[in-house]
Backbone as CSV, one residue per row, in Angstrom:
resi,resn,N_x,N_y,N_z,CA_x,CA_y,CA_z,C_x,C_y,C_z
1,MET,-6.211,3.382,-11.488,-4.724,2.937,-11.318,-4.183,2.077,-9.959
2,LEU,-4.786,2.129,-8.921,-4.257,1.049,-7.641,-5.448,-0.338,-8.035
3,SER,-4.695,-1.640,-7.927,-5.916,-2.818,-7.992,-6.202,-2.644,-6.227
4,ASN,-7.264,-3.472,-6.339,-7.938,-3.496,-4.598,-7.075,-4.536,-3.846
5,THR,-6.001,-4.915,-4.343,-5.287,-5.654,-3.301,-4.283,-4.774,-2.703
6,SER,-4.127,-3.699,-3.876,-2.547,-2.531,-3.282,-3.619,-1.880,-2.350
7,LYS,-4.726,-1.149,-2.480,-5.727,-0.870,-1.766,-6.053,-0.961,0.150
8,TYR,-6.272,-2.796,-0.072,-6.283,-3.326,1.186,-4.588,-3.065,1.726
9,ALA,-3.965,-3.542,0.748,-2.425,-3.653,1.737,-2.456,-2.084,2.413
10,ILE,-2.396,-0.823,1.565,-1.942,0.476,1.619,-2.888,0.779,3.640
11,ARG,-4.460,0.371,3.287,-5.351,0.519,4.530,-5.038,-0.721,5.272
12,ALA,-4.573,-1.854,4.871,-3.659,-2.484,6.786,-2.699,-1.467,7.038
13,VAL,-1.858,-1.731,6.285,-0.596,-0.683,7.131,-0.902,0.948,7.834
14,ILE,-1.674,1.534,7.250,-2.143,2.447,7.944,-2.830,1.991,9.214
15,TYR,-3.694,0.771,9.527,-4.621,0.711,10.525,-2.974,0.394,11.452
16,LEU,-2.352,-0.715,10.895,-1.064,-0.996,11.810,-0.255,0.152,12.453
17,ALA,-0.244,1.185,11.891,0.203,2.186,12.031,-0.298,3.120,13.500
18,LEU,-1.849,3.204,13.444,-2.520,3.854,13.981,-2.848,2.868,15.412
19,ASN,-3.306,1.607,15.340,-3.696,0.751,16.368,-2.222,-0.272,16.694
20,GLY,-0.938,-0.560,16.163,-0.595,-1.224,16.495,0.561,-0.414,17.987
21,LYS,1.711,-1.345,18.123,2.300,-1.270,20.002,3.419,-2.050,19.394
22,SER,4.363,-1.498,19.765,5.976,-2.107,19.559,6.165,-3.240,19.978
23,ASP,5.618,-3.615,21.525,5.857,-4.531,22.083,4.596,-5.646,22.107
24,SER,3.461,-5.410,21.525,2.423,-6.297,20.304,2.425,-6.164,18.938
25,LYS,1.533,-7.319,18.640,1.211,-7.827,17.301,-0.320,-7.719,17.387
26,ILE,-0.945,-7.333,16.291,-2.380,-7.617,15.646,-2.749,-8.222,15.481
27,GLY,-3.726,-9.355,16.369,-4.341,-10.696,14.779,-4.550,-10.142,13.133
28,ILE,-4.331,-11.436,12.740,-5.284,-11.271,11.472,-6.369,-10.813,11.759
29,LYS,-7.439,-11.546,11.852,-8.652,-11.902,12.194,-9.313,-10.153,13.020
30,GLN,-8.455,-9.839,13.816,-8.463,-8.313,14.347,-8.871,-7.050,12.963
31,ILE,-7.818,-7.661,12.275,-7.067,-6.377,11.458,-8.587,-7.379,9.997
32,SER,-8.889,-7.853,10.454,-9.464,-8.633,9.114,-11.229,-7.284,9.342
33,LYS,-11.573,-7.652,10.614,-12.829,-7.636,11.014,-13.277,-6.023,11.103
34,ASP,-12.217,-4.887,11.540,-11.975,-3.900,11.335,-12.215,-3.237,10.023
35,LEU,-11.141,-3.814,9.168,-11.032,-3.575,8.247,-12.271,-3.685,7.152
36,GLU,-12.954,-4.890,7.204,-13.413,-5.467,6.457,-13.279,-6.486,5.127
37,ILE,-12.013,-6.809,5.392,-11.311,-7.102,4.376,-11.271,-8.704,4.274
38,PRO,-11.862,-10.142,3.596,-11.778,-11.291,3.877,-10.636,-11.849,4.244
39,THR,-10.182,-12.584,5.756,-9.495,-13.096,5.870,-8.605,-13.450,5.528
40,PRO,-8.892,-14.568,4.557,-7.409,-15.578,3.934,-6.990,-14.632,2.564
41,PHE,-7.737,-13.572,2.278,-7.086,-12.560,1.423,-6.618,-11.638,1.672
42,LEU,-6.412,-11.285,3.227,-5.774,-10.066,3.979,-4.480,-10.744,4.137
43,GLY,-4.977,-12.121,4.713,-3.415,-12.869,5.069,-2.484,-12.967,4.164
44,LYS,-2.621,-13.336,2.769,-1.745,-13.299,1.872,-1.263,-11.792,1.559
45,ILE,-2.050,-11.861,1.459,-1.409,-9.517,1.717,0.182,-9.115,2.424
46,LEU,-0.878,-9.378,4.237,-0.102,-9.180,5.048,1.689,-9.775,4.777
47,GLN,1.285,-11.240,4.314,2.535,-12.219,4.225,3.353,-11.877,3.587
48,SER,2.912,-11.279,2.299,4.119,-10.636,1.300,4.447,-9.502,1.493
49,LEU,3.829,-8.429,2.309,4.768,-7.362,2.792,5.622,-7.827,4.053
50,ALA,5.047,-9.172,4.485,5.960,-9.100,5.716,7.667,-9.745,5.238
51,LYS,6.899,-10.756,3.982,8.379,-11.019,3.592,9.208,-10.070,2.848
52,HIS,8.749,-8.686,2.139,9.598,-8.230,2.094,10.261,-6.815,3.201
53,LYS,9.995,-7.631,4.570,10.410,-6.646,5.673,9.730,-5.170,6.267
54,LEU,8.201,-4.823,5.057,7.441,-3.936,5.426,7.154,-4.001,6.672
55,LEU,6.670,-5.340,6.997,5.985,-5.886,8.597,6.362,-6.395,8.992
56,LEU,6.174,-7.002,10.144,6.708,-7.846,11.054,5.372,-9.161,11.274
57,SER,5.439,-10.410,11.406,4.579,-11.704,11.579,5.292,-12.182,12.444
58,THR,4.143,-12.370,13.201,4.855,-13.683,14.672,3.666,-14.439,15.001
59,LYS,4.309,-15.639,14.475,3.123,-16.960,14.905,3.008,-17.015,16.322
60,GLY,1.598,-18.297,16.339,1.181,-18.234,17.927,0.081,-17.853,18.167
61,PRO,-0.117,-18.177,19.578,-1.809,-17.710,19.675,-1.364,-15.969,20.603
62,HIS,-0.584,-15.136,20.597,0.187,-13.922,20.735,0.452,-13.252,19.637
63,GLY,0.319,-14.364,18.647,0.954,-13.360,17.199,0.088,-12.359,15.946
64,GLY,0.819,-12.281,15.102,-0.018,-11.068,14.627,0.958,-9.896,13.809
65,PHE,0.362,-9.546,13.531,1.812,-8.514,12.986,1.513,-6.758,13.503
66,GLY,2.819,-6.727,12.605,3.237,-5.261,13.409,4.066,-4.401,12.330
67,LEU,4.334,-3.496,12.414,5.051,-2.474,10.842,6.259,-3.351,11.303
68,GLY,7.177,-3.416,10.167,8.647,-3.615,10.367,10.089,-2.744,10.406
69,LYS,9.109,-1.549,10.516,10.060,-0.210,10.555,8.849,0.960,10.606
70,SER,9.633,2.219,10.779,9.009,3.489,11.294,7.730,3.437,10.003
71,ALA,6.749,4.077,10.587,5.762,4.440,9.413,6.354,5.802,8.546
72,TYR,7.359,6.028,9.146,7.570,6.892,8.268,8.569,7.145,7.671
73,ASP,9.010,5.921,7.484,10.316,5.167,6.990,9.456,3.723,5.404
74,ILE,8.097,4.003,5.035,7.211,3.020,4.680,6.123,4.201,3.580
75,SER,7.051,4.297,2.264,6.548,4.965,1.080,5.090,4.472,0.470
76,LEU,4.203,5.021,0.163,2.928,4.179,-0.609,3.913,3.393,-1.956
77,MET,4.539,4.055,-2.463,5.555,2.679,-3.327,6.345,1.903,-2.864
78,ASP,6.515,1.883,-1.764,6.668,0.828,-1.374,5.844,-0.545,-1.277
79,ILE,4.810,0.154,-0.882,3.659,-1.148,-0.522,3.237,-1.308,-2.049
80,VAL,3.013,-0.320,-2.884,2.712,-1.021,-4.327,3.173,-1.335,-4.859
81,GLU,4.644,-1.461,-5.024,5.784,-2.321,-5.720,6.004,-3.689,-5.114
82,VAL,5.133,-4.121,-3.905,5.323,-5.510,-3.812,4.038,-5.946,-3.963
83,ILE,2.970,-5.284,-3.989,1.686,-5.894,-4.227,1.615,-5.856,-5.757
84,ASP,1.821,-4.734,-6.490,1.459,-4.806,-8.101,2.798,-5.072,-8.940
85,GLY,3.971,-4.228,-8.275,4.683,-3.523,-8.982,5.038,-2.169,-9.524
86,VAL,5.657,-2.295,-10.425,5.898,-0.540,-10.835,5.171,0.118,-12.270
87,ASP,4.695,-1.175,-13.016,4.550,-0.947,-14.149,3.928,0.004,-14.374
88,SER,2.419,0.258,-13.451,1.306,1.012,-13.515,2.034,2.628,-14.028
89,PHE,3.338,2.546,-13.503,3.800,4.186,-13.898,4.997,3.977,-14.734
90,ASN,4.588,3.201,-15.607,5.450,2.666,-16.563,4.698,2.920,-18.260
91,MET,3.665,2.115,-17.851,2.606,1.562,-18.950,1.779,2.784,-19.759
92,CYS,1.272,2.327,-20.697,0.075,3.480,-21.321,-1.000,3.316,-20.561
93,VAL,-1.716,4.561,-20.503,-2.705,4.427,-19.858,-4.250,3.975,-20.415
94,LEU,-3.643,3.853,-21.678,-4.986,3.475,-22.485,-4.535,1.637,-22.604
95,GLY,-3.328,1.137,-22.547,-2.804,-0.349,-22.558,-2.762,-0.789,-24.112
96,LEU,-2.216,0.516,-25.007,-1.876,0.125,-25.954,-0.552,-0.406,-26.410
97,LYS,-0.222,-1.483,-27.752,0.988,-2.081,-27.379,2.060,-1.423,-27.989
98,SER,1.695,-0.294,-28.731,2.650,0.561,-29.735,3.093,1.441,-28.416
99,CYS,2.481,2.223,-27.335,3.098,2.916,-26.277,4.028,1.975,-25.490
100,ALA,3.877,0.632,-25.576,4.644,-0.632,-24.197,5.659,-0.991,-25.319
101,ASN,5.477,-0.894,-26.773,7.081,-1.392,-27.258,7.632,-0.267,-27.284
102,ASN,7.405,1.423,-27.341,7.887,2.289,-27.456,8.271,3.017,-28.907
103,GLU,6.979,2.268,-30.083,7.482,2.261,-31.452,6.714,3.652,-31.431
104,GLN,4.865,3.794,-31.424,4.481,5.063,-31.507,3.476,5.464,-30.278
105,ASN,3.937,6.470,-29.745,2.792,6.783,-28.429,1.417,7.308,-28.652
106,CYS,0.919,6.671,-28.147,-0.952,7.144,-28.239,-0.936,8.689,-28.205
107,PRO,-2.322,9.063,-28.520,-2.617,10.538,-27.837,-2.453,10.893,-26.923
108,VAL,-2.616,10.273,-26.134,-2.889,10.343,-24.551,-1.765,10.469,-23.613
109,HIS,-0.838,10.219,-24.380,0.575,9.271,-24.054,1.245,10.837,-23.361
110,PRO,1.793,11.832,-24.013,2.442,12.841,-23.993,1.862,13.733,-22.168
111,LYS,-0.039,13.909,-22.571,-0.285,14.755,-21.567,-0.383,13.271,-20.214
112,TYR,-0.271,12.370,-20.549,-0.823,11.655,-19.288,0.564,10.963,-18.579
113,GLY,1.834,11.503,-19.480,3.116,11.248,-18.918,3.570,12.446,-17.767
114,THR,3.409,13.756,-17.851,3.457,14.535,-16.599,2.461,13.699,-15.526
115,ILE,1.206,13.454,-15.887,0.702,13.573,-14.764,1.231,11.450,-13.918
116,ARG,1.625,10.994,-14.767,1.949,9.632,-14.195,3.750,10.176,-13.216
117,GLU,4.320,10.687,-13.886,5.693,11.341,-13.127,5.007,12.102,-11.304
118,GLN,3.987,12.731,-11.972,3.494,13.559,-10.426,2.957,12.192,-9.573
119,LEU,2.328,11.590,-10.257,1.894,10.389,-8.926,2.839,9.435,-8.667
120,LYS,3.781,9.001,-9.797,5.198,8.567,-8.962,5.722,9.238,-7.884
121,ASP,5.986,10.239,-8.078,6.888,11.098,-6.888,5.428,11.072,-5.854
122,LEU,4.169,11.074,-6.061,3.354,11.256,-4.868,3.489,10.232,-4.246
123,PHE,3.688,9.352,-4.611,3.849,7.771,-3.646,4.994,7.212,-3.649
124,LEU,6.061,8.199,-3.810,7.256,7.825,-3.486,7.584,8.807,-2.398
125,THR,6.773,9.889,-2.026,7.302,10.773,-0.898,5.809,10.893,0.259
126,GLU,5.154,10.625,-0.564,3.920,10.152,0.762,4.232,8.744,1.344
127,ASN,3.978,9.233,2.941,4.360,7.680,3.577,3.238,7.636,4.742
128,ILE,3.797,6.197,5.359,2.517,5.940,5.874,2.194,6.761,7.274
129,GLY,3.092,7.276,8.142,2.882,8.230,8.782,2.945,9.113,8.916
130,LYS,2.695,9.613,7.899,1.811,11.089,7.660,0.591,11.097,7.452
131,LEU,-0.069,10.168,6.867,-1.109,9.040,6.381,-1.766,9.160,7.899
132,ALA,-0.828,8.132,8.344,-1.611,8.391,10.004,-2.480,9.568,10.781
133,ASP,-1.181,10.102,10.723,-0.576,11.292,11.302,-1.913,12.256,10.928
134,HIS,-2.352,12.176,9.757,-2.999,12.877,9.260,-4.981,12.579,9.407
135,ILE,-5.053,11.156,9.899,-6.395,10.636,10.204,-6.209,10.609,11.369
136,LYS,-5.174,10.441,12.042,-5.493,11.301,13.626,-6.015,12.051,14.051
137,GLU,-5.458,13.166,13.579,-6.114,14.803,13.358,-7.146,15.294,13.001
138,SER,-8.084,14.301,11.566,-9.441,14.103,11.665,-10.479,13.934,12.348
139,ASN,-9.545,13.088,13.778,-10.965,13.280,14.534,-11.890,12.118,14.044
140,ASP,-10.982,11.292,13.247,-12.277,9.793,13.302,-13.124,10.279,12.347
141,VAL,-13.088,11.508,11.841,-13.626,12.196,10.097,-13.077,11.076,8.979
142,VAL,-11.846,10.675,8.909,-11.431,9.662,7.996,-11.502,8.425,8.353
143,ALA,-12.236,7.178,7.757,-11.953,6.146,8.297,-11.452,4.901,7.219
144,LEU,-10.890,4.304,7.907,-10.403,3.352,6.937,-11.497,2.447,6.671
């Protein structure tokens, strides 16, 4: 359902929510190392999120990334929309042209439509703050 890029983006934003402080930023190399994501790839992801104001980016020797707003105000949909767009919440699960063109729905369409709407609602309502809180409460059982 989600691209690897979106998964990396979500993990990185959760990481910033768990480890960031309002008065300092976390360097890309540290985030990359801790999450085991290639630095150049992660840099592009984080810059995209910063461009859309989900993250703050500071250049220089004490630069890095931090949250652009409260973790509770960043939904999963906010992140996925920046990285992948919202087409996956609207397209045919089988990728058939007839569904995409609204000509003839595939046999899975009526059943998946309900699930797709539930997923969309989940991504709209679930936020980074709640996910970070859950991870903290798990006593490090959940690993990023």
